[in-house]
MARLODO-400724 format. One record per residue: x, y, z of N, C-alpha, C in turn. Coordinates in nm, 3 decimals. Atoms other than C-alpha are relative to their C-alpha. Layout:
<pts>
X:Y:Z:X:Y:Z:X:Y:Z .
...
</pts>
This chain:
<pts>
-0.027:0.121:0.070:12.635:10.221:9.866:0.076:-0.128:0.061 .
-0.043:0.100:-0.053:12.693:9.924:10.034:0.167:-0.043:-0.053 .
-0.131:0.031:0.040:13.085:9.810:10.017:-0.031:-0.160:-0.001 .
0.013:0.152:0.007:13.098:9.434:9.867:0.105:-0.067:0.056 .
-0.137:0.100:-0.084:13.318:9.166:10.021:0.098:-0.009:-0.125 .
-0.125:0.021:0.064:13.530:9.182:9.706:0.057:0.139:0.004 .
-0.065:-0.086:0.011:13.571:9.541:9.729:0.108:0.008:0.126 .
-0.076:0.015:-0.156:13.678:9.503:10.119:0.132:-0.091:-0.006 .
-0.097:0.103:-0.009:13.905:9.231:10.034:0.101:0.061:-0.103 .
-0.071:-0.103:0.055:14.096:9.439:9.742:0.074:0.108:0.104 .
-0.041:-0.101:-0.083:14.090:9.720:9.955:0.094:-0.044:0.161 .
-0.071:0.070:-0.112:14.238:9.519:10.237:0.172:-0.016:-0.041 .
-0.175:0.079:0.022:14.546:9.357:10.015:0.069:0.137:-0.024 .
-0.061:-0.122:0.039:14.611:9.708:9.915:0.036:0.115:0.080 .
-0.055:-0.112:-0.120:14.663:9.934:10.227:0.017:-0.062:0.134 .
-0.013:0.062:-0.122:14.686:9.678:10.515:0.127:-0.017:-0.025 .
-0.152:0.002:-0.004:15.070:9.723:10.605:0.043:-0.100:0.115 .
0.006:0.035:-0.109:15.072:9.522:10.919:-0.022:-0.176:-0.037 .
0.062:0.155:0.007:15.069:9.097:10.966:-0.139:0.013:0.039 .
0.153:0.014:-0.077:14.737:8.968:10.992:-0.021:-0.176:-0.008 .
0.035:0.127:0.006:14.586:8.608:11.017:-0.118:-0.009:-0.069 .
0.100:0.046:0.129:14.363:8.425:10.752:-0.160:0.009:0.102 .
0.089:-0.050:-0.039:14.122:8.437:11.001:-0.098:0.127:0.050 .
0.033:-0.147:-0.015:14.110:8.785:11.125:-0.072:0.040:-0.163 .
0.029:0.001:0.132:14.061:8.843:10.756:-0.139:-0.006:-0.069 .
0.108:0.015:0.020:13.766:8.661:10.704:-0.104:0.036:0.082 .
0.110:-0.049:-0.085:13.581:8.769:11.000:0.013:0.169:-0.069 .
0.035:-0.088:0.073:13.651:9.109:10.835:-0.101:0.021:-0.111 .
0.101:-0.028:0.117:13.505:9.046:10.522:-0.163:-0.121:0.039 .
0.134:0.043:-0.002:13.193:8.861:10.702:-0.023:-0.116:-0.031 .
0.036:0.147:0.045:13.261:8.517:10.637:0.054:-0.097:0.128 .
-0.011:0.104:-0.112:13.318:8.206:10.911:0.166:-0.036:0.006 .
-0.141:0.070:-0.007:13.629:8.138:11.032:0.042:-0.126:-0.016 .
0.003:0.138:0.032:13.632:7.769:10.894:0.183:-0.010:-0.037 .
-0.088:0.060:0.051:13.925:7.569:10.840:0.042:-0.011:-0.161 .
0.012:0.025:0.138:13.828:7.482:10.480:0.034:0.166:-0.067 .
-0.034:-0.142:0.043:13.813:7.881:10.426:0.089:0.040:-0.029 .
-0.113:-0.076:-0.017:14.116:7.965:10.544:0.119:-0.078:-0.092 .
-0.122:0.026:0.098:14.296:7.702:10.305:-0.021:0.040:-0.108 .
0.055:-0.052:0.115:14.066:7.815:10.007:0.079:0.180:-0.030 .
-0.059:-0.133:0.005:14.188:8.173:10.111:0.142:-0.003:-0.013 .
-0.152:0.022:-0.010:14.551:8.079:10.161:0.079:-0.057:-0.166 .
-0.023:0.007:0.157:14.563:7.941:9.803:-0.036:0.109:-0.078 .
0.033:-0.130:0.119:14.424:8.239:9.624:0.113:0.077:0.032 .
-0.086:-0.133:0.001:14.656:8.473:9.782:0.153:-0.072:-0.040 .
-0.127:0.074:0.017:14.943:8.230:9.712:0.015:0.000:-0.140 .
-0.003:0.005:0.159:14.849:8.169:9.344:-0.017:0.140:-0.050 .
0.009:-0.146:0.064:14.783:8.539:9.260:0.101:0.107:0.104 .
-0.121:-0.117:-0.067:15.073:8.658:9.488:-0.063:0.116:0.010 .
0.040:-0.121:-0.061:14.879:8.897:9.661:0.040:0.034:0.146 .
-0.074:0.022:-0.158:15.018:8.802:10.032:0.116:-0.105:0.011 .
-0.059:0.093:0.001:15.274:8.628:10.158:0.035:-0.062:0.153 .
0.005:0.056:-0.120:15.303:8.363:10.445:0.098:0.026:0.100 .
-0.141:-0.037:-0.078:15.550:8.491:10.740:0.027:-0.174:0.055 .
-0.020:0.134:-0.094:15.745:8.178:10.899:-0.021:-0.010:0.148 .
0.030:0.043:-0.129:15.582:8.032:11.163:0.019:-0.150:0.026 .
-0.017:0.122:-0.032:15.608:7.716:11.362:-0.140:-0.072:0.075 .
0.148:0.061:-0.056:15.222:7.700:11.475:-0.114:0.066:-0.103 .
0.082:-0.050:0.086:14.982:7.686:11.190:-0.122:0.062:0.034 .
0.135:-0.077:-0.029:14.672:7.808:11.382:0.042:0.136:0.022 .
-0.019:-0.161:-0.014:14.834:8.145:11.455:0.148:0.047:-0.132 .
-0.113:-0.024:0.111:15.042:8.169:11.107:-0.056:0.137:-0.027 .
-0.001:-0.154:0.033:15.095:8.540:10.983:0.009:0.005:-0.148 .
-0.022:-0.006:0.149:15.049:8.667:10.640:0.031:0.141:-0.015 .
-0.035:-0.169:0.020:15.180:9.021:10.510:-0.029:0.008:-0.156 .
0.008:0.013:0.108:15.037:9.165:10.203:0.107:0.059:-0.077 .
-0.082:-0.051:0.118:15.233:9.297:9.899:0.035:0.158:0.062 .
-0.005:-0.162:-0.012:15.179:9.673:10.014:0.077:0.014:0.114 .
-0.074:0.008:-0.110:15.309:9.560:10.351:0.110:-0.016:0.008 .
-0.118:0.027:0.035:15.620:9.422:10.207:0.073:0.117:-0.038 .
-0.072:-0.068:0.072:15.702:9.667:9.990:-0.025:0.171:0.047 .
0.015:-0.138:0.023:15.592:9.998:10.108:0.077:0.077:0.130 .
-0.068:-0.050:-0.083:15.816:10.223:10.277:0.192:-0.035:-0.026 .
-0.145:0.022:0.035:16.112:10.068:10.111:0.044:0.043:-0.137 .
-0.023:-0.055:0.148:16.344:10.193:9.833:0.090:-0.088:-0.048 .
-0.086:0.054:0.102:16.535:10.098:9.532:0.075:0.121:-0.101 .
-0.030:-0.074:0.077:16.766:10.201:9.325:-0.025:0.026:-0.173 .
-0.007:-0.003:0.153:16.730:10.327:8.920:0.082:0.084:-0.050 .
-0.080:-0.133:0.031:16.991:10.432:8.706:-0.056:0.036:-0.153 .
0.046:-0.061:0.166:16.859:10.632:8.404:0.123:0.015:-0.082 .
-0.111:0.038:0.107:17.014:10.579:8.079:0.057:0.181:-0.031 .
-0.038:-0.104:0.019:17.226:10.887:7.936:-0.050:0.089:-0.113 .
0.091:-0.103:0.060:16.961:10.967:7.689:-0.107:0.051:0.063 .
0.107:-0.023:-0.094:16.724:11.008:7.958:0.028:0.098:0.059 .
-0.037:-0.135:-0.074:16.936:11.276:8.158:0.013:0.067:-0.096 .
0.015:-0.104:0.070:16.958:11.439:7.855:-0.072:0.092:-0.067 .
0.087:-0.060:0.014:16.623:11.457:7.769:-0.081:0.043:0.124 .
0.070:-0.041:-0.123:16.514:11.533:8.142:-0.084:-0.093:0.016 .
0.120:0.123:-0.008:16.270:11.208:8.111:0.074:-0.115:0.096 .
0.005:0.128:-0.059:16.236:10.910:8.326:-0.088:-0.102:-0.074 .
0.106:0.075:0.036:16.063:10.614:8.156:-0.020:-0.109:0.127 .
-0.006:0.129:-0.127:15.947:10.388:8.441:0.020:-0.162:-0.033 .
-0.023:0.167:0.064:15.903:10.058:8.215:-0.048:-0.073:0.129 .
0.000:0.064:-0.103:15.949:9.790:8.421:0.085:-0.014:0.097 .
-0.109:-0.039:-0.097:16.199:9.896:8.662:-0.061:-0.006:0.116 .
0.066:-0.041:-0.173:15.956:9.937:8.966:-0.039:-0.167:0.014 .
0.055:0.110:-0.049:15.892:9.557:8.954:0.088:-0.096:0.082 .
0.132:0.088:-0.043:15.824:9.382:9.191:-0.043:0.114:0.094 .
0.051:-0.054:-0.129:15.762:9.692:9.428:-0.162:0.030:-0.010 .
0.098:-0.030:0.039:15.500:9.838:9.218:-0.134:-0.094:0.000 .
0.135:0.064:0.012:15.119:9.728:9.233:-0.016:-0.043:-0.143 .
0.053:0.048:0.161:15.057:9.531:8.885:-0.084:0.058:-0.036 .
0.107:-0.076:0.078:14.739:9.681:8.819:0.031:0.107:-0.026 .
-0.045:-0.151:0.050:14.902:10.021:8.805:0.086:0.002:-0.122 .
-0.078:0.033:0.114:15.024:10.030:8.462:0.114:0.131:-0.016 .
-0.103:-0.092:-0.085:15.367:10.230:8.427:-0.043:0.144:-0.063 .
0.015:-0.135:-0.002:15.219:10.527:8.281:-0.076:0.075:0.092 .
0.075:0.000:-0.128:14.973:10.553:8.581:0.102:0.040:0.129 .
-0.040:-0.039:-0.119:15.231:10.567:8.819:0.059:0.129:0.017 .
-0.035:-0.180:-0.063:15.306:10.904:9.045:0.089:-0.010:0.045 .
-0.114:-0.022:-0.069:15.618:11.006:9.109:-0.005:0.158:0.024 .
0.026:-0.166:-0.081:15.702:11.323:9.363:0.202:-0.014:-0.010 .
-0.159:-0.053:-0.010:16.035:11.484:9.391:-0.023:0.167:0.094 .
0.021:-0.137:-0.138:16.061:11.729:9.741:-0.103:0.043:-0.012 .
0.114:-0.035:-0.066:15.726:11.681:9.799:-0.108:0.064:-0.133 .
0.095:-0.045:0.117:15.597:11.778:9.450:-0.025:-0.103:-0.113 .
0.004:0.123:0.116:15.457:11.535:9.168:0.085:0.066:-0.120 .
-0.054:-0.007:0.090:15.621:11.507:8.887:-0.063:0.012:-0.125 .
0.093:-0.023:0.107:15.428:11.616:8.562:0.067:-0.167:-0.111 .
-0.067:0.085:0.141:15.424:11.367:8.234:0.030:0.088:-0.103 .
0.041:-0.101:0.127:15.531:11.457:7.882:0.029:-0.100:-0.107 .
0.016:0.080:0.112:15.507:11.285:7.541:0.129:0.019:-0.049 .
-0.097:-0.025:0.077:15.801:11.214:7.362:0.063:-0.162:-0.072 .
-0.036:0.086:0.106:15.946:11.013:7.077:0.057:-0.107:0.022 .
-0.081:0.097:-0.043:16.075:10.662:7.095:0.026:-0.101:-0.085 .
0.024:0.101:0.089:16.180:10.332:6.931:0.080:-0.087:0.064 .
-0.012:0.129:-0.068:16.203:9.996:7.006:0.162:-0.053:0.062 .
-0.139:0.016:-0.050:16.592:10.006:7.056:0.025:0.062:0.106 .
-0.020:-0.049:-0.116:16.568:10.259:7.331:-0.094:-0.032:0.113 .
0.109:-0.032:-0.115:16.255:10.222:7.513:-0.041:-0.218:0.036 .
0.016:0.125:-0.024:16.230:9.793:7.493:0.070:-0.069:0.091 .
-0.067:-0.010:-0.060:16.497:9.739:7.694:-0.047:0.013:0.144 .
0.060:-0.070:-0.119:16.322:9.953:7.978:-0.109:-0.087:0.050 .
0.091:0.092:-0.059:16.052:9.690:8.002:0.014:-0.143:-0.020 .
-0.018:0.170:-0.002:16.211:9.359:7.983:-0.021:-0.071:0.085 .
0.056:0.095:-0.098:16.116:9.246:8.310:-0.148:-0.030:-0.019 .
0.120:0.038:0.038:15.773:9.233:8.194:-0.036:-0.135:-0.095 .
-0.016:0.132:0.043:15.856:8.960:7.951:-0.003:0.098:-0.177 .
0.012:-0.072:0.157:15.923:9.066:7.546:-0.129:0.025:-0.033 .
0.114:0.001:0.090:15.610:8.933:7.413:-0.095:0.077:0.047 .
0.092:-0.102:-0.010:15.445:9.149:7.624:0.013:0.163:0.013 .
-0.083:-0.114:-0.026:15.656:9.476:7.609:-0.110:0.106:-0.153 .
0.065:-0.041:0.103:15.412:9.579:7.278:-0.127:0.038:0.057 .
0.107:-0.020:-0.070:15.113:9.557:7.506:-0.031:0.086:0.085 .
0.034:-0.133:-0.084:15.184:9.802:7.755:0.030:0.094:-0.054 .
-0.016:-0.150:0.139:15.330:10.067:7.473:-0.143:-0.017:-0.020 .
0.132:-0.044:0.065:15.004:10.021:7.316:-0.119:0.040:0.114 .
0.086:-0.102:-0.098:14.811:10.150:7.630:0.066:0.121:0.072 .
-0.049:-0.122:-0.067:15.040:10.389:7.699:-0.078:0.133:-0.037 .
0.078:-0.160:0.055:14.862:10.671:7.511:-0.101:-0.038:-0.100 .
0.073:0.078:0.119:14.597:10.631:7.246:0.051:0.035:-0.145 .
-0.072:-0.002:0.132:14.828:10.744:6.953:0.081:-0.210:-0.022 .
-0.079:0.142:0.014:15.020:10.402:7.039:-0.116:-0.125:-0.003 .
0.060:0.074:0.029:14.704:10.226:7.056:-0.065:-0.041:-0.138 .
-0.007:0.031:0.126:14.662:10.239:6.691:0.078:-0.045:-0.063 .
-0.112:0.049:0.102:14.982:10.206:6.600:0.036:-0.158:0.044 .
-0.045:0.152:-0.045:15.026:9.859:6.781:-0.104:-0.081:-0.041 .
0.129:0.071:0.006:14.676:9.724:6.714:0.017:0.011:-0.173 .
-0.020:0.045:0.125:14.774:9.772:6.324:0.103:-0.043:-0.017 .
-0.111:0.071:0.086:15.080:9.619:6.303:0.001:-0.180:0.004 .
0.060:0.125:0.013:15.010:9.267:6.203:0.103:-0.090:0.042 .
-0.134:0.099:-0.010:15.378:9.138:6.206:0.099:0.070:0.099 .
-0.092:-0.059:-0.055:15.620:9.375:6.294:-0.035:0.125:0.095 .
0.076:-0.085:-0.110:15.585:9.645:6.607:0.068:0.140:-0.116 .
-0.060:-0.103:0.059:15.620:10.003:6.473:0.150:0.049:0.023 .
-0.192:-0.068:-0.049:15.989:10.176:6.447:0.018:0.081:0.035 .
0.018:-0.111:-0.084:15.862:10.469:6.605:-0.115:0.037:0.075 .
0.108:-0.035:-0.102:15.604:10.565:6.909:0.047:0.095:0.079 .
-0.040:-0.084:-0.081:15.577:10.764:7.153:0.006:-0.070:0.155 .
-0.006:0.034:-0.146:15.593:10.745:7.545:-0.051:0.080:0.115 .
0.048:-0.127:-0.100:15.433:10.956:7.830:0.104:-0.034:0.114 .
-0.109:0.006:-0.104:15.771:10.993:8.026:-0.017:0.080:0.082 .
-0.001:-0.036:-0.129:15.811:11.120:8.373:0.106:0.140:-0.022 .
-0.073:-0.102:0.009:15.950:11.473:8.318:0.113:0.056:0.130 .
-0.112:0.055:-0.077:16.250:11.439:8.533:0.066:0.141:0.008 .
-0.094:-0.093:0.040:16.402:11.800:8.451:0.075:0.080:0.141 .
-0.044:-0.040:-0.134:16.387:11.922:8.828:0.084:-0.059:0.059 .
-0.052:0.084:-0.050:16.509:11.626:8.920:0.161:-0.042:0.000 .
-0.146:-0.001:0.055:16.866:11.573:8.721:0.028:0.147:0.008 .
-0.043:-0.166:0.020:16.898:11.969:8.656:0.039:0.066:0.169 .
-0.017:-0.034:-0.133:16.837:12.100:9.000:0.076:-0.057:0.116 .
-0.079:0.105:-0.102:17.015:11.786:9.227:0.154:0.035:-0.049 .
-0.173:0.014:0.041:17.357:11.845:8.990:0.000:-0.182:-0.034 .
-0.062:0.140:0.054:17.292:11.471:8.822:0.070:-0.016:-0.074 .
-0.097:0.048:0.092:17.553:11.318:8.648:-0.014:-0.145:-0.010 .
-0.055:0.147:0.030:17.611:10.972:8.471:0.037:-0.067:0.077 .
-0.049:0.083:-0.080:17.623:10.734:8.713:-0.055:-0.009:0.163 .
0.066:-0.033:-0.103:17.453:10.859:8.997:-0.176:-0.102:0.010 .
0.127:0.129:-0.033:17.118:10.663:9.140:-0.102:0.094:0.051 .
0.127:-0.048:-0.059:16.776:10.764:9.162:-0.024:-0.068:0.083 .
0.016:0.117:-0.136:16.626:10.618:9.495:-0.163:0.010:-0.018 .
0.161:-0.042:0.011:16.259:10.564:9.435:-0.075:-0.122:0.156 .
0.085:0.051:-0.087:16.056:10.500:9.761:-0.140:-0.021:0.027 .
0.115:0.029:0.008:15.751:10.348:9.753:-0.103:0.066:0.100 .
0.060:-0.054:-0.099:15.493:10.534:9.958:-0.149:-0.036:0.007 .
0.108:-0.004:-0.003:15.169:10.446:9.843:-0.044:-0.170:-0.117 .
-0.008:0.094:0.122:15.138:10.058:9.672:-0.145:0.000:-0.079 .
0.143:-0.024:0.087:14.747:10.079:9.605:0.002:0.086:-0.123 .
0.012:-0.098:0.134:14.789:10.378:9.396:0.118:0.020:-0.091 .
-0.141:0.012:0.079:15.138:10.310:9.258:0.068:0.164:0.020 .
-0.101:-0.115:-0.048:15.340:10.626:9.449:0.087:0.018:0.006 .
-0.145:0.005:-0.085:15.695:10.662:9.489:0.029:0.128:0.019 .
-0.045:-0.139:0.008:15.882:10.947:9.594:0.149:-0.036:-0.035 .
-0.162:-0.002:0.065:16.245:11.016:9.446:0.084:0.064:0.084 .
-0.090:-0.069:-0.067:16.548:11.129:9.548:0.153:-0.048:-0.046 .
-0.128:0.028:0.141:16.930:11.131:9.407:0.112:-0.057:0.106 .
-0.068:0.045:-0.076:17.202:10.920:9.541:0.127:0.052:-0.095 .
-0.152:-0.016:0.053:17.577:11.038:9.443:0.058:-0.164:-0.002 .
-0.126:0.101:-0.035:17.796:10.767:9.321:0.100:0.018:0.098 .
-0.138:-0.077:-0.074:18.108:10.753:9.503:0.137:0.014:-0.113 .
-0.109:-0.034:0.109:18.365:10.907:9.292:0.150:0.040:0.080 .
-0.100:0.003:-0.068:18.723:10.921:9.329:0.053:0.121:0.037 .
</pts>
């Protein structure tokens, strides 16, 4: 089956890690390298935040970098709550913004530790415990993300006319090996390194806090 232009475009944006020119991208997509098309393409990339223009003094040679290229290989810290540590879980929520591919939902993100993928486990939750972990999505969107987390939540949140349910569940990351085999204590940091932007894959490690 022949790959469509849109498929080529999205695959490029999700996997290309090096700087590129708009002209080269148009050629790759089988389109003519015309000034008008470069302008349209630039507007589309900027509006949808799919790629970023690199500083350049010559517009003819302007280079761009995909979000995959910007974030892949970089690490950032996550501070788990005491409740998460005690339960041996990690709830991704919106903690991976802006590093994660926004089309990969929190319950779809893949986490690995010591080269092994961490499984998911269903756990009970309340708005007080979980909503703050999703706050970067915007308060008004938190119920939507939670409704997509699992089939049970889909029914719970769709049936709430005004108030959100007081109890629900989330598919948390089973992080028992990460916490307990590494001697993790409150105050330590989980370092998440993005290894595959398109598929939302992160490798986790532990960084101890500086102790007196």
